[in-house]
Chimera marker file (.cmm) of the C-alpha trace (Angstrom):
<marker_set name="trace">
<marker id="1" x="0.000" y="0.000" z="0.000" r="1" g="1" b="0" radius="0.5"/>
<marker id="2" x="1.499" y="3.309" z="-1.057" r="1" g="1" b="0" radius="0.5"/>
<marker id="3" x="1.301" y="6.636" z="0.763" r="1" g="1" b="0" radius="0.5"/>
<marker id="4" x="-1.693" y="7.990" z="-1.213" r="1" g="1" b="0" radius="0.5"/>
<marker id="5" x="-3.708" y="4.854" z="-0.566" r="1" g="1" b="0" radius="0.5"/>
<marker id="6" x="-2.914" y="5.027" z="3.134" r="1" g="1" b="0" radius="0.5"/>
<marker id="7" x="-3.990" y="8.685" z="3.320" r="1" g="1" b="0" radius="0.5"/>
<marker id="8" x="-7.285" y="7.930" z="1.536" r="1" g="1" b="0" radius="0.5"/>
<marker id="9" x="-7.895" y="4.942" z="3.814" r="1" g="1" b="0" radius="0.5"/>
<marker id="10" x="-7.369" y="6.992" z="6.982" r="1" g="1" b="0" radius="0.5"/>
<marker id="11" x="-9.585" y="9.806" z="5.682" r="1" g="1" b="0" radius="0.5"/>
<marker id="12" x="-12.337" y="7.243" z="5.006" r="1" g="1" b="0" radius="0.5"/>
<marker id="13" x="-11.952" y="5.752" z="8.485" r="1" g="1" b="0" radius="0.5"/>
<marker id="14" x="-12.046" y="9.246" z="10.002" r="1" g="1" b="0" radius="0.5"/>
<marker id="15" x="-15.238" y="10.117" z="8.118" r="1" g="1" b="0" radius="0.5"/>
<marker id="16" x="-16.938" y="6.918" z="9.279" r="1" g="1" b="0" radius="0.5"/>
<marker id="17" x="-15.957" y="7.647" z="12.886" r="1" g="1" b="0" radius="0.5"/>
<marker id="18" x="-17.230" y="11.243" z="12.617" r="1" g="1" b="0" radius="0.5"/>
<marker id="19" x="-20.523" y="10.035" z="11.163" r="1" g="1" b="0" radius="0.5"/>
<marker id="20" x="-20.848" y="7.658" z="14.111" r="1" g="1" b="0" radius="0.5"/>
<marker id="21" x="-20.140" y="10.459" z="16.585" r="1" g="1" b="0" radius="0.5"/>
<marker id="22" x="-22.623" y="12.831" z="14.897" r="1" g="1" b="0" radius="0.5"/>
<marker id="23" x="-25.428" y="10.537" z="13.689" r="1" g="1" b="0" radius="0.5"/>
<marker id="24" x="-28.712" y="11.610" z="12.088" r="1" g="1" b="0" radius="0.5"/>
<marker id="25" x="-31.662" y="11.736" z="14.481" r="1" g="1" b="0" radius="0.5"/>
<marker id="26" x="-35.329" y="11.133" z="13.752" r="1" g="1" b="0" radius="0.5"/>
<marker id="27" x="-38.529" y="11.280" z="15.767" r="1" g="1" b="0" radius="0.5"/>
<marker id="28" x="-41.798" y="9.433" z="15.392" r="1" g="1" b="0" radius="0.5"/>
<marker id="29" x="-44.885" y="11.623" z="15.430" r="1" g="1" b="0" radius="0.5"/>
<marker id="30" x="-48.436" y="11.697" z="14.167" r="1" g="1" b="0" radius="0.5"/>
<marker id="31" x="-50.008" y="13.909" z="11.508" r="1" g="1" b="0" radius="0.5"/>
<marker id="32" x="-53.669" y="14.892" z="11.689" r="1" g="1" b="0" radius="0.5"/>
<marker id="33" x="-55.489" y="13.607" z="8.616" r="1" g="1" b="0" radius="0.5"/>
<marker id="34" x="-59.151" y="13.870" z="7.672" r="1" g="1" b="0" radius="0.5"/>
<marker id="35" x="-59.694" y="10.247" z="8.730" r="1" g="1" b="0" radius="0.5"/>
<marker id="36" x="-57.554" y="10.246" z="11.868" r="1" g="1" b="0" radius="0.5"/>
<marker id="37" x="-53.892" y="10.400" z="12.743" r="1" g="1" b="0" radius="0.5"/>
<marker id="38" x="-51.192" y="9.081" z="10.441" r="1" g="1" b="0" radius="0.5"/>
<marker id="39" x="-47.784" y="8.031" z="11.818" r="1" g="1" b="0" radius="0.5"/>
<marker id="40" x="-44.883" y="10.054" z="10.450" r="1" g="1" b="0" radius="0.5"/>
<marker id="41" x="-41.149" y="10.332" z="10.915" r="1" g="1" b="0" radius="0.5"/>
<marker id="42" x="-39.447" y="13.697" z="11.151" r="1" g="1" b="0" radius="0.5"/>
<marker id="43" x="-35.792" y="14.360" z="10.558" r="1" g="1" b="0" radius="0.5"/>
<marker id="44" x="-34.356" y="16.158" z="13.556" r="1" g="1" b="0" radius="0.5"/>
<marker id="45" x="-30.873" y="16.825" z="12.242" r="1" g="1" b="0" radius="0.5"/>
<marker id="46" x="-27.455" y="15.716" z="13.428" r="1" g="1" b="0" radius="0.5"/>
<marker id="47" x="-26.122" y="15.901" z="16.967" r="1" g="1" b="0" radius="0.5"/>
<marker id="48" x="-23.199" y="14.673" z="19.026" r="1" g="1" b="0" radius="0.5"/>
<marker id="49" x="-23.892" y="11.090" z="20.122" r="1" g="1" b="0" radius="0.5"/>
<marker id="50" x="-23.085" y="11.667" z="23.801" r="1" g="1" b="0" radius="0.5"/>
<marker id="51" x="-24.935" y="14.997" z="24.054" r="1" g="1" b="0" radius="0.5"/>
<marker id="52" x="-28.062" y="15.410" z="26.159" r="1" g="1" b="0" radius="0.5"/>
<marker id="53" x="-29.508" y="17.928" z="23.716" r="1" g="1" b="0" radius="0.5"/>
<marker id="54" x="-32.010" y="16.717" z="21.161" r="1" g="1" b="0" radius="0.5"/>
<marker id="55" x="-31.750" y="18.328" z="17.726" r="1" g="1" b="0" radius="0.5"/>
<marker id="56" x="-34.432" y="20.829" z="16.843" r="1" g="1" b="0" radius="0.5"/>
<marker id="57" x="-37.307" y="19.623" z="14.776" r="1" g="1" b="0" radius="0.5"/>
<marker id="58" x="-36.730" y="20.555" z="11.159" r="1" g="1" b="0" radius="0.5"/>
<marker id="59" x="-40.373" y="20.945" z="10.149" r="1" g="1" b="0" radius="0.5"/>
<marker id="60" x="-42.578" y="23.899" z="10.902" r="1" g="1" b="0" radius="0.5"/>
<marker id="61" x="-45.489" y="23.431" z="13.283" r="1" g="1" b="0" radius="0.5"/>
<marker id="62" x="-48.754" y="24.175" z="11.520" r="1" g="1" b="0" radius="0.5"/>
<marker id="63" x="-52.254" y="22.777" z="11.378" r="1" g="1" b="0" radius="0.5"/>
<marker id="64" x="-51.301" y="19.616" z="9.464" r="1" g="1" b="0" radius="0.5"/>
<marker id="65" x="-47.876" y="19.164" z="11.031" r="1" g="1" b="0" radius="0.5"/>
<marker id="66" x="-48.380" y="18.946" z="14.768" r="1" g="1" b="0" radius="0.5"/>
<marker id="67" x="-47.167" y="16.351" z="17.199" r="1" g="1" b="0" radius="0.5"/>
<marker id="68" x="-50.277" y="15.023" z="18.885" r="1" g="1" b="0" radius="0.5"/>
<marker id="69" x="-48.643" y="13.136" z="21.737" r="1" g="1" b="0" radius="0.5"/>
<marker id="70" x="-49.927" y="13.896" z="25.185" r="1" g="1" b="0" radius="0.5"/>
<marker id="71" x="-46.548" y="14.815" z="26.599" r="1" g="1" b="0" radius="0.5"/>
<marker id="72" x="-44.518" y="17.704" z="25.248" r="1" g="1" b="0" radius="0.5"/>
<marker id="73" x="-41.253" y="15.756" z="25.187" r="1" g="1" b="0" radius="0.5"/>
<marker id="74" x="-40.873" y="13.762" z="21.989" r="1" g="1" b="0" radius="0.5"/>
<marker id="75" x="-37.733" y="11.634" z="22.155" r="1" g="1" b="0" radius="0.5"/>
<marker id="76" x="-35.479" y="11.396" z="19.144" r="1" g="1" b="0" radius="0.5"/>
<marker id="77" x="-33.556" y="8.308" z="18.154" r="1" g="1" b="0" radius="0.5"/>
<marker id="78" x="-30.808" y="7.555" z="15.669" r="1" g="1" b="0" radius="0.5"/>
<marker id="79" x="-31.923" y="7.052" z="12.084" r="1" g="1" b="0" radius="0.5"/>
<marker id="80" x="-30.099" y="3.765" z="11.525" r="1" g="1" b="0" radius="0.5"/>
<marker id="81" x="-31.105" y="3.521" z="7.852" r="1" g="1" b="0" radius="0.5"/>
<marker id="82" x="-29.581" y="6.864" z="6.893" r="1" g="1" b="0" radius="0.5"/>
<marker id="83" x="-26.494" y="6.214" z="8.994" r="1" g="1" b="0" radius="0.5"/>
<marker id="84" x="-25.891" y="2.824" z="7.347" r="1" g="1" b="0" radius="0.5"/>
<marker id="85" x="-26.396" y="4.319" z="3.869" r="1" g="1" b="0" radius="0.5"/>
<marker id="86" x="-23.838" y="7.023" z="4.674" r="1" g="1" b="0" radius="0.5"/>
<marker id="87" x="-21.363" y="4.440" z="5.974" r="1" g="1" b="0" radius="0.5"/>
<marker id="88" x="-21.800" y="2.225" z="2.892" r="1" g="1" b="0" radius="0.5"/>
<marker id="89" x="-21.290" y="5.163" z="0.518" r="1" g="1" b="0" radius="0.5"/>
<marker id="90" x="-18.125" y="6.323" z="2.276" r="1" g="1" b="0" radius="0.5"/>
<marker id="91" x="-16.809" y="2.739" z="2.365" r="1" g="1" b="0" radius="0.5"/>
<marker id="92" x="-17.469" y="2.198" z="-1.353" r="1" g="1" b="0" radius="0.5"/>
<marker id="93" x="-15.865" y="5.526" z="-2.298" r="1" g="1" b="0" radius="0.5"/>
<marker id="94" x="-12.850" y="4.857" z="-0.044" r="1" g="1" b="0" radius="0.5"/>
<marker id="95" x="-12.290" y="1.348" z="-1.432" r="1" g="1" b="0" radius="0.5"/>
<marker id="96" x="-12.713" y="2.647" z="-4.997" r="1" g="1" b="0" radius="0.5"/>
<marker id="97" x="-10.130" y="5.360" z="-4.421" r="1" g="1" b="0" radius="0.5"/>
<marker id="98" x="-7.701" y="2.932" z="-2.771" r="1" g="1" b="0" radius="0.5"/>
<marker id="99" x="-8.000" y="0.584" z="-5.772" r="1" g="1" b="0" radius="0.5"/>
<marker id="100" x="-7.703" y="3.480" z="-8.233" r="1" g="1" b="0" radius="0.5"/>
<marker id="101" x="-4.556" y="4.790" z="-6.540" r="1" g="1" b="0" radius="0.5"/>
<marker id="102" x="-2.900" y="1.379" z="-6.741" r="1" g="1" b="0" radius="0.5"/>
<marker id="103" x="0.727" y="1.609" z="-7.801" r="1" g="1" b="0" radius="0.5"/>
<marker id="104" x="0.858" y="0.260" z="-11.376" r="1" g="1" b="0" radius="0.5"/>
<marker id="105" x="4.657" y="-0.136" z="-11.373" r="1" g="1" b="0" radius="0.5"/>
<marker id="106" x="4.505" y="-3.056" z="-8.945" r="1" g="1" b="0" radius="0.5"/>
<marker id="107" x="2.215" y="-5.071" z="-11.241" r="1" g="1" b="0" radius="0.5"/>
<link id1="1" id2="2" r="1" g="1" b="0" radius="0.2"/>
<link id1="2" id2="3" r="1" g="1" b="0" radius="0.2"/>
<link id1="3" id2="4" r="1" g="1" b="0" radius="0.2"/>
<link id1="4" id2="5" r="1" g="1" b="0" radius="0.2"/>
<link id1="5" id2="6" r="1" g="1" b="0" radius="0.2"/>
<link id1="6" id2="7" r="1" g="1" b="0" radius="0.2"/>
<link id1="7" id2="8" r="1" g="1" b="0" radius="0.2"/>
<link id1="8" id2="9" r="1" g="1" b="0" radius="0.2"/>
<link id1="9" id2="10" r="1" g="1" b="0" radius="0.2"/>
<link id1="10" id2="11" r="1" g="1" b="0" radius="0.2"/>
<link id1="11" id2="12" r="1" g="1" b="0" radius="0.2"/>
<link id1="12" id2="13" r="1" g="1" b="0" radius="0.2"/>
<link id1="13" id2="14" r="1" g="1" b="0" radius="0.2"/>
<link id1="14" id2="15" r="1" g="1" b="0" radius="0.2"/>
<link id1="15" id2="16" r="1" g="1" b="0" radius="0.2"/>
<link id1="16" id2="17" r="1" g="1" b="0" radius="0.2"/>
<link id1="17" id2="18" r="1" g="1" b="0" radius="0.2"/>
<link id1="18" id2="19" r="1" g="1" b="0" radius="0.2"/>
<link id1="19" id2="20" r="1" g="1" b="0" radius="0.2"/>
<link id1="20" id2="21" r="1" g="1" b="0" radius="0.2"/>
<link id1="21" id2="22" r="1" g="1" b="0" radius="0.2"/>
<link id1="22" id2="23" r="1" g="1" b="0" radius="0.2"/>
<link id1="23" id2="24" r="1" g="1" b="0" radius="0.2"/>
<link id1="24" id2="25" r="1" g="1" b="0" radius="0.2"/>
<link id1="25" id2="26" r="1" g="1" b="0" radius="0.2"/>
<link id1="26" id2="27" r="1" g="1" b="0" radius="0.2"/>
<link id1="27" id2="28" r="1" g="1" b="0" radius="0.2"/>
<link id1="28" id2="29" r="1" g="1" b="0" radius="0.2"/>
<link id1="29" id2="30" r="1" g="1" b="0" radius="0.2"/>
<link id1="30" id2="31" r="1" g="1" b="0" radius="0.2"/>
<link id1="31" id2="32" r="1" g="1" b="0" radius="0.2"/>
<link id1="32" id2="33" r="1" g="1" b="0" radius="0.2"/>
<link id1="33" id2="34" r="1" g="1" b="0" radius="0.2"/>
<link id1="34" id2="35" r="1" g="1" b="0" radius="0.2"/>
<link id1="35" id2="36" r="1" g="1" b="0" radius="0.2"/>
<link id1="36" id2="37" r="1" g="1" b="0" radius="0.2"/>
<link id1="37" id2="38" r="1" g="1" b="0" radius="0.2"/>
<link id1="38" id2="39" r="1" g="1" b="0" radius="0.2"/>
<link id1="39" id2="40" r="1" g="1" b="0" radius="0.2"/>
<link id1="40" id2="41" r="1" g="1" b="0" radius="0.2"/>
<link id1="41" id2="42" r="1" g="1" b="0" radius="0.2"/>
<link id1="42" id2="43" r="1" g="1" b="0" radius="0.2"/>
<link id1="43" id2="44" r="1" g="1" b="0" radius="0.2"/>
<link id1="44" id2="45" r="1" g="1" b="0" radius="0.2"/>
<link id1="45" id2="46" r="1" g="1" b="0" radius="0.2"/>
<link id1="46" id2="47" r="1" g="1" b="0" radius="0.2"/>
<link id1="47" id2="48" r="1" g="1" b="0" radius="0.2"/>
<link id1="48" id2="49" r="1" g="1" b="0" radius="0.2"/>
<link id1="49" id2="50" r="1" g="1" b="0" radius="0.2"/>
<link id1="50" id2="51" r="1" g="1" b="0" radius="0.2"/>
<link id1="51" id2="52" r="1" g="1" b="0" radius="0.2"/>
<link id1="52" id2="53" r="1" g="1" b="0" radius="0.2"/>
<link id1="53" id2="54" r="1" g="1" b="0" radius="0.2"/>
<link id1="54" id2="55" r="1" g="1" b="0" radius="0.2"/>
<link id1="55" id2="56" r="1" g="1" b="0" radius="0.2"/>
<link id1="56" id2="57" r="1" g="1" b="0" radius="0.2"/>
<link id1="57" id2="58" r="1" g="1" b="0" radius="0.2"/>
<link id1="58" id2="59" r="1" g="1" b="0" radius="0.2"/>
<link id1="59" id2="60" r="1" g="1" b="0" radius="0.2"/>
<link id1="60" id2="61" r="1" g="1" b="0" radius="0.2"/>
<link id1="61" id2="62" r="1" g="1" b="0" radius="0.2"/>
<link id1="62" id2="63" r="1" g="1" b="0" radius="0.2"/>
<link id1="63" id2="64" r="1" g="1" b="0" radius="0.2"/>
<link id1="64" id2="65" r="1" g="1" b="0" radius="0.2"/>
<link id1="65" id2="66" r="1" g="1" b="0" radius="0.2"/>
<link id1="66" id2="67" r="1" g="1" b="0" radius="0.2"/>
<link id1="67" id2="68" r="1" g="1" b="0" radius="0.2"/>
<link id1="68" id2="69" r="1" g="1" b="0" radius="0.2"/>
<link id1="69" id2="70" r="1" g="1" b="0" radius="0.2"/>
<link id1="70" id2="71" r="1" g="1" b="0" radius="0.2"/>
<link id1="71" id2="72" r="1" g="1" b="0" radius="0.2"/>
<link id1="72" id2="73" r="1" g="1" b="0" radius="0.2"/>
<link id1="73" id2="74" r="1" g="1" b="0" radius="0.2"/>
<link id1="74" id2="75" r="1" g="1" b="0" radius="0.2"/>
<link id1="75" id2="76" r="1" g="1" b="0" radius="0.2"/>
<link id1="76" id2="77" r="1" g="1" b="0" radius="0.2"/>
<link id1="77" id2="78" r="1" g="1" b="0" radius="0.2"/>
<link id1="78" id2="79" r="1" g="1" b="0" radius="0.2"/>
<link id1="79" id2="80" r="1" g="1" b="0" radius="0.2"/>
<link id1="80" id2="81" r="1" g="1" b="0" radius="0.2"/>
<link id1="81" id2="82" r="1" g="1" b="0" radius="0.2"/>
<link id1="82" id2="83" r="1" g="1" b="0" radius="0.2"/>
<link id1="83" id2="84" r="1" g="1" b="0" radius="0.2"/>
<link id1="84" id2="85" r="1" g="1" b="0" radius="0.2"/>
<link id1="85" id2="86" r="1" g="1" b="0" radius="0.2"/>
<link id1="86" id2="87" r="1" g="1" b="0" radius="0.2"/>
<link id1="87" id2="88" r="1" g="1" b="0" radius="0.2"/>
<link id1="88" id2="89" r="1" g="1" b="0" radius="0.2"/>
<link id1="89" id2="90" r="1" g="1" b="0" radius="0.2"/>
<link id1="90" id2="91" r="1" g="1" b="0" radius="0.2"/>
<link id1="91" id2="92" r="1" g="1" b="0" radius="0.2"/>
<link id1="92" id2="93" r="1" g="1" b="0" radius="0.2"/>
<link id1="93" id2="94" r="1" g="1" b="0" radius="0.2"/>
<link id1="94" id2="95" r="1" g="1" b="0" radius="0.2"/>
<link id1="95" id2="96" r="1" g="1" b="0" radius="0.2"/>
<link id1="96" id2="97" r="1" g="1" b="0" radius="0.2"/>
<link id1="97" id2="98" r="1" g="1" b="0" radius="0.2"/>
<link id1="98" id2="99" r="1" g="1" b="0" radius="0.2"/>
<link id1="99" id2="100" r="1" g="1" b="0" radius="0.2"/>
<link id1="100" id2="101" r="1" g="1" b="0" radius="0.2"/>
<link id1="101" id2="102" r="1" g="1" b="0" radius="0.2"/>
<link id1="102" id2="103" r="1" g="1" b="0" radius="0.2"/>
<link id1="103" id2="104" r="1" g="1" b="0" radius="0.2"/>
<link id1="104" id2="105" r="1" g="1" b="0" radius="0.2"/>
<link id1="105" id2="106" r="1" g="1" b="0" radius="0.2"/>
<link id1="106" id2="107" r="1" g="1" b="0" radius="0.2"/>
</marker_set>
C-alpha cells in the first residue's frame, strides 16, 4: 500500500468515525389527517452522540404538522437507515479510491 492509498484509507476511516459520533436523528410523530392520525417520521438533524440535547425539529409546526402526543417531550432516536447508507457510501468511495490509486509499477 502506497502513501496515497494510506492517506485515503485513513480519511475514510475518520469520516466513518465522525458520522458515528454525529449521527442523524429522527422522531416518530403523528399527523392529523381527515380520517384520523397518520404516523410520520421527522428528521431532527445531526447531533453529538453523547450529548443530552435533542436536535431541533426541522419541520414547521402548523395545522397539518403537529405532534399530537400527550406529553410535550418527543424523544429522538438515531436514524439507523440513513447512517448505514452514509457508511456504505463512504466505504465504497474509499475502497474505490484505494484501488484506483494502486501503484501500477509493482504489477
